[in-house]
C-alpha positions as CSV (number, residue, x, y, z in Angstrom):
1,M,0.0,0.0,0.0
2,T,2.9,2.4,0.8
3,E,4.3,1.9,-2.7
4,E,1.0,2.6,-4.4
5,L,0.5,5.8,-2.3
6,E,4.0,7.0,-3.2
7,L,3.3,6.4,-6.9
8,L,0.0,8.4,-6.7
9,R,1.9,11.2,-5.0
10,Q,4.5,11.3,-7.8
11,A,1.7,11.3,-10.5
12,D,-0.2,14.0,-8.7
13,P,1.3,17.5,-9.2
14,V,-0.4,18.8,-6.0
15,S,2.1,18.9,-3.1
16,A,1.5,16.6,-0.1
17,D,3.1,19.1,2.3
18,E,2.0,22.6,1.2
19,G,-1.2,24.3,0.0
20,P,-4.9,23.6,0.6
21,W,-4.6,20.0,-0.7
22,R,-1.8,18.9,1.6
23,D,-2.0,15.8,3.7
24,R,-3.6,16.7,7.1
25,P,-6.4,15.7,9.4
26,L,-9.9,16.3,8.2
27,T,-11.4,19.6,9.2
28,A,-14.7,19.8,11.0
29,C,-16.5,20.6,7.7
30,A,-14.9,17.6,6.0
31,Q,-15.7,15.3,8.9
32,A,-19.4,16.3,8.9
33,R,-19.6,15.9,5.1
34,L,-17.9,12.5,5.3
35,A,-20.3,11.4,8.1
36,A,-23.3,12.5,5.9
37,L,-22.0,10.5,2.9
38,T,-21.5,7.4,4.9
39,A,-24.8,7.7,6.6
40,G,-26.7,7.8,3.4
41,A,-28.8,10.6,1.8
42,E,-29.4,13.6,3.8
43,P,-32.9,13.8,5.3
44,R,-35.2,16.4,4.0
45,G,-35.7,19.5,6.1
46,R,-38.2,19.4,8.9
47,P,-41.5,21.2,7.9
48,R,-41.9,24.5,9.7
49,P,-43.7,27.8,9.2
50,L,-41.8,30.3,7.1
51,R,-39.3,32.1,9.4
52,R,-39.6,35.8,8.8
53,R,-36.1,37.2,8.4
54,P,-35.4,40.9,8.1
55,L,-34.8,42.5,4.8
56,L,-31.1,43.4,5.2
57,M,-30.5,46.5,3.1
58,G,-26.8,46.4,3.6
59,L,-26.4,42.8,2.7
60,A,-28.4,42.7,-0.6
61,A,-28.7,45.0,-3.5
62,A,-31.6,47.5,-3.4
63,S,-33.1,45.9,-6.5
64,A,-33.3,42.5,-4.9
65,A,-34.9,44.1,-1.8
66,A,-37.5,45.8,-3.9
67,A,-38.3,42.6,-5.7
68,A,-38.8,40.8,-2.5
69,A,-41.1,43.5,-1.0
70,L,-44.7,42.6,-0.3
71,V,-47.9,44.7,-0.8
72,L,-49.3,44.8,2.7
73,T,-53.0,44.7,3.4
74,F,-54.5,45.1,6.8
75,S,-57.7,43.3,7.7
76,G,-59.6,41.8,10.7
77,A,-61.5,43.2,13.6
78,G,-59.9,46.1,15.3
79,S,-57.1,46.4,12.8
80,S,-55.2,49.6,12.5
81,P,-52.1,51.0,10.7
82,A,-48.8,49.7,12.0
83,V,-47.2,51.8,14.7
84,A,-43.7,53.2,14.2
85,A,-40.8,50.8,14.4
86,P,-39.1,50.6,17.8
87,V,-36.0,52.7,18.4
88,A,-32.6,51.3,19.2
89,L,-31.9,50.3,22.8
90,P,-30.3,53.2,24.7
91,L,-27.0,52.8,26.5
92,H,-26.6,53.3,30.3
93,G,-23.9,55.9,30.4
94,D,-23.1,55.4,34.1
95,A,-22.8,51.6,34.1
96,P,-19.4,49.9,33.9
97,S,-18.5,48.2,30.7
98,V,-16.6,44.9,30.1
99,S,-14.4,44.2,27.1
100,L,-15.1,41.2,24.9
101,D,-11.8,39.7,25.8
102,S,-12.5,39.9,29.6
103,L,-16.0,38.5,29.1
104,A,-14.5,35.7,27.0
105,G,-12.2,34.9,30.0
106,R,-15.2,34.7,32.3
107,A,-17.1,32.4,29.9
108,E,-14.0,30.2,29.6
109,A,-13.6,29.9,33.4
110,R,-17.3,28.9,33.6
111,A,-16.8,26.3,30.8
112,R,-13.9,24.7,32.7
113,A,-16.2,24.2,35.7
114,A,-19.0,22.8,33.7
115,G,-20.0,19.1,34.0
116,R,-20.4,16.5,31.3
117,E,-24.2,17.0,31.5
118,D,-23.9,20.7,30.7
119,G,-23.7,20.2,26.9
120,P,-25.6,22.0,24.1
121,R,-29.3,21.4,23.7
122,R,-31.1,21.0,20.3
123,G,-33.8,23.6,20.1
124,S,-34.2,27.3,21.1
125,H,-36.4,29.9,22.7
126,L,-36.6,33.1,20.7
127,Q,-38.6,36.3,21.0
128,S,-38.3,38.3,17.8
129,W,-39.3,41.6,16.3
130,Y,-38.8,41.6,12.5
131,M,-39.5,44.6,10.2
132,S,-41.3,44.0,6.8
133,M,-41.2,46.8,4.2
134,E,-42.4,47.7,0.8
135,S,-41.0,50.2,-1.6
136,G,-42.4,52.8,-4.0
137,P,-44.3,56.1,-3.9
138,K,-47.5,54.4,-2.5
139,A,-45.6,52.2,0.0
140,A,-47.3,51.6,3.3
141,P,-45.3,52.3,6.5
142,P,-43.0,49.5,7.6
143,V,-44.5,46.8,9.8
144,T,-42.8,45.3,12.8
145,V,-44.0,41.7,13.6
146,P,-43.4,40.3,17.1
147,E,-43.4,36.5,17.6
148,E,-42.2,34.1,20.3
149,R,-40.9,30.7,19.0
150,I,-40.0,27.7,21.0
151,T,-38.4,24.6,19.4
152,S,-37.4,21.5,21.4
153,W,-35.9,18.1,20.6
154,N,-35.5,15.2,23.1
155,D,-32.9,12.4,23.3
156,D,-35.4,9.9,21.9
157,G,-35.9,12.1,18.8
158,S,-39.3,13.4,19.8
159,G,-39.8,17.2,19.7
160,S,-42.2,20.1,19.4
161,E,-42.6,23.5,17.9
162,L,-44.6,26.4,19.1
163,V,-45.1,29.9,17.6
164,V,-47.1,32.6,19.4
165,A,-48.0,36.1,18.4
166,T,-46.9,38.3,21.4
167,D,-45.0,41.4,22.3
168,P,-43.7,41.4,25.9
169,R,-43.3,45.1,25.8
170,H,-47.1,45.6,25.5
171,P,-48.9,42.7,27.2
172,G,-52.5,42.3,26.4
173,R,-52.5,44.5,23.3
174,P,-53.3,43.1,19.8
175,V,-50.4,41.9,17.8
176,I,-49.8,42.3,14.0
177,H,-49.6,38.9,12.3
178,D,-48.9,37.8,8.7
179,N,-51.7,35.5,7.6
180,D,-50.5,34.2,4.2
181,G,-49.6,37.6,2.9
182,T,-52.5,39.5,4.5
183,W,-51.7,41.5,7.6
184,Q,-54.1,41.1,10.5
185,T,-54.3,42.0,14.2
186,V,-54.7,39.1,16.5
187,S,-55.0,38.8,20.2
188,D,-51.9,38.7,22.3
189,G,-50.8,35.1,23.0
190,K,-52.6,33.7,19.9
191,V,-51.0,30.4,18.9
192,L,-49.9,30.6,15.3
193,H,-48.3,27.2,14.9
194,R,-48.1,24.1,17.1
195,K,-46.5,20.8,16.1
196,T,-45.4,17.8,18.0
197,Y,-43.2,15.0,16.7
198,P,-43.1,11.4,18.0
199,A,-40.0,9.6,19.1
200,G,-37.5,9.0,16.3
201,S,-38.7,12.0,14.3
202,E,-35.6,14.2,14.6
203,A,-33.5,12.0,12.3
204,Q,-36.2,12.3,9.6
205,H,-36.9,16.0,9.9
206,S,-33.7,17.7,10.8
207,G,-31.0,18.8,8.3
208,L,-27.2,18.7,8.5
209,A,-26.9,21.9,10.5
210,A,-29.3,20.6,13.1
211,R,-27.4,17.3,13.4
212,T,-23.9,18.8,13.6
213,K,-22.9,19.3,17.2
214,P,-21.4,22.7,17.7
215,A,-17.7,23.0,18.3
216,T,-16.2,24.1,21.6
217,D,-13.2,25.8,20.0
218,A,-13.6,29.4,18.7
219,G,-11.8,28.8,15.4
220,E,-13.6,25.5,14.7
221,L,-17.0,27.0,15.6
222,R,-16.5,29.9,13.2
223,E,-15.6,27.4,10.5
224,Q,-18.8,25.5,11.3
225,L,-20.9,28.6,11.1
226,S,-19.3,29.5,7.8
227,W,-20.2,26.3,5.9
228,L,-23.4,25.5,7.7
229,Y,-25.1,28.9,7.8
230,G,-22.9,31.3,5.7
231,G,-23.6,32.3,2.2
232,A,-21.3,32.1,-0.8
233,D,-18.6,34.0,1.1
234,G,-19.1,32.1,4.3
235,T,-18.4,34.3,7.4
236,S,-15.5,36.3,6.0
237,T,-17.0,39.6,7.4
238,T,-18.4,40.4,10.8
239,P,-22.0,41.0,9.6
240,Q,-21.9,37.6,7.9
241,L,-20.7,36.1,11.1
242,L,-23.5,37.6,13.1
243,S,-26.1,36.5,10.7
244,A,-24.7,32.9,10.8
245,L,-24.6,33.2,14.6
246,S,-28.4,34.0,14.6
247,S,-29.2,31.0,12.4
248,F,-27.1,28.8,14.6
249,R,-28.8,30.0,17.7
250,Q,-32.2,29.2,16.2
251,E,-31.1,25.5,15.9
252,W,-29.1,25.1,19.2
253,T,-29.0,26.3,22.8
254,P,-25.3,26.3,23.7
255,G,-23.9,25.0,26.9
256,P,-21.1,26.7,28.9
257,R,-18.3,25.3,26.6
258,E,-20.1,26.3,23.4
259,T,-20.9,29.7,24.9
260,A,-17.2,30.3,25.7
261,A,-16.4,29.5,22.1
262,V,-19.0,32.0,20.9
263,V,-17.7,34.8,23.0
264,R,-14.0,34.1,22.1
265,M,-15.0,34.0,18.4
266,L,-16.7,37.4,18.8
267,A,-13.7,38.8,20.7
268,D,-11.5,37.7,17.7
269,A,-13.9,39.2,15.1
270,D,-13.0,42.4,13.3
271,G,-14.8,45.7,14.1
272,L,-16.9,44.7,17.2
273,R,-16.4,47.5,19.7
274,Q,-17.3,47.7,23.3
275,A,-20.3,50.0,23.6
276,G,-21.6,49.8,27.2
277,V,-24.6,48.4,29.1
278,V,-28.2,48.2,27.9
279,T,-31.4,46.8,29.2
280,D,-32.9,44.6,26.5
281,R,-36.5,44.3,25.5
282,L,-37.1,41.5,28.1
283,G,-35.8,43.7,30.9
284,R,-32.4,42.0,31.2
285,R,-29.2,44.0,31.6
286,G,-26.4,43.0,29.3
287,Q,-23.1,44.1,27.8
288,A,-23.4,45.6,24.3
289,Y,-20.9,45.3,21.5
290,V,-21.5,47.2,18.2
291,Y,-20.4,46.7,14.7
292,D,-21.0,49.8,12.5
293,G,-18.5,49.2,9.7
294,P,-19.2,48.2,6.1
295,D,-22.2,45.9,5.9
296,G,-22.5,45.3,2.2
297,A,-24.0,47.2,-0.8
298,A,-25.8,50.0,1.1
299,N,-23.7,50.3,4.3
300,S,-26.8,51.5,6.2
301,T,-27.0,49.4,9.3
302,R,-25.5,49.1,12.8
303,Q,-25.4,45.7,14.4
304,M,-25.4,45.2,18.2
305,V,-24.6,42.0,20.1
306,I,-25.9,41.8,23.7
307,L,-24.2,39.3,26.1
308,D,-24.9,38.3,29.7
309,P,-22.1,40.0,31.7
310,R,-21.8,37.0,34.1
311,T,-21.9,34.0,31.7
312,G,-21.4,35.4,28.2
313,D,-24.7,33.9,27.1
314,L,-26.1,35.6,23.9
315,L,-29.1,37.7,25.0
316,G,-29.9,39.5,21.9
317,L,-29.0,40.8,18.4
318,E,-30.2,44.1,17.2
319,I,-29.9,45.6,13.7
320,T,-30.6,49.3,13.3
321,F,-30.7,51.6,10.3
322,T,-28.1,54.3,10.3
323,K,-29.4,56.1,7.2
324,D,-32.8,57.2,5.9
325,E,-34.2,54.9,3.3
326,P,-36.9,57.0,1.6
327,D,-37.9,54.3,-0.8
328,F,-38.9,52.1,2.1
329,K,-40.1,55.0,4.4
330,I,-37.4,54.1,6.8
331,K,-35.8,56.7,9.1
332,S,-32.3,56.5,10.6
333,G,-32.4,55.0,14.1
334,E,-35.3,52.6,13.4
335,V,-34.8,49.0,14.3
336,M,-34.8,46.5,11.4
337,S,-34.8,43.4,13.6
338,Y,-34.3,42.4,17.2
339,E,-33.9,38.9,18.5
340,A,-34.0,38.1,22.2
341,W,-32.8,34.6,23.3
342,M,-34.0,32.8,26.3
343,P,-32.8,29.6,28.0
């Protein structure tokens, strides 16, 4: 076998010692793809309601954004025009701030003390506010849609999904909901989607990303986020990394070791600056870190990451417009999306 391998190396012009095709251990990406190949065809994605994602002006060309815009129609009893989009979270000027590097150290100390049972959990608990927009001279004002989403999977492969129309900032008030392209007001707490899966269902309904256990090393985790959740360019920029982190967090609830990897990954990212302390939309105080550099074609957004100052847990992600967008009736300072993560 050694002689055949040497003959192949001599016939192959690619170096075995240098370059991207050199002999070396498989990367996390390669290991996962090899596992998928040897396990057979990848299962089809699990049915779920369409996840409303924000229209990222800085990450897509304006023409693509306009093509994706919907004509919004309000109906239903007690319906009314959408209120103005929420403003960005204010900073507490008198509160002490913690650097990402220091917070990563805290998270790593917590990870070292974690037990074997403190691993990641499949599923997530998310409260979101996503803005939908339309363009043109007759465009309606932007609409911010609040939803709470809980996804859970158990060791036996059983699971559940729950989506509720609710806005914790205004308990009891009607909530705007997208009913197959028609905007309606529904009662606070209305169940929009509920699904349970029997034992053994996870293997049939989850995709590769959901079946790939998150890495506990910052570099390996960023590589995972790149090929599992990144676009054509992976996570080469900080906005792409934060978008991939959001998608990852909708699949997994990290344990202490994975959380430490997330915080260290953010500490190593370009352009995330220490901003101060905020109180998020669920009333929790957190450390805020802001990226306001180039975000793509329009460069019109600011992204804020909010972390628990004791554990490093991801509390929230906020994207705010930094420029007026007259075609979409957007004003600078309005919030495009806010995601609040819960245990």
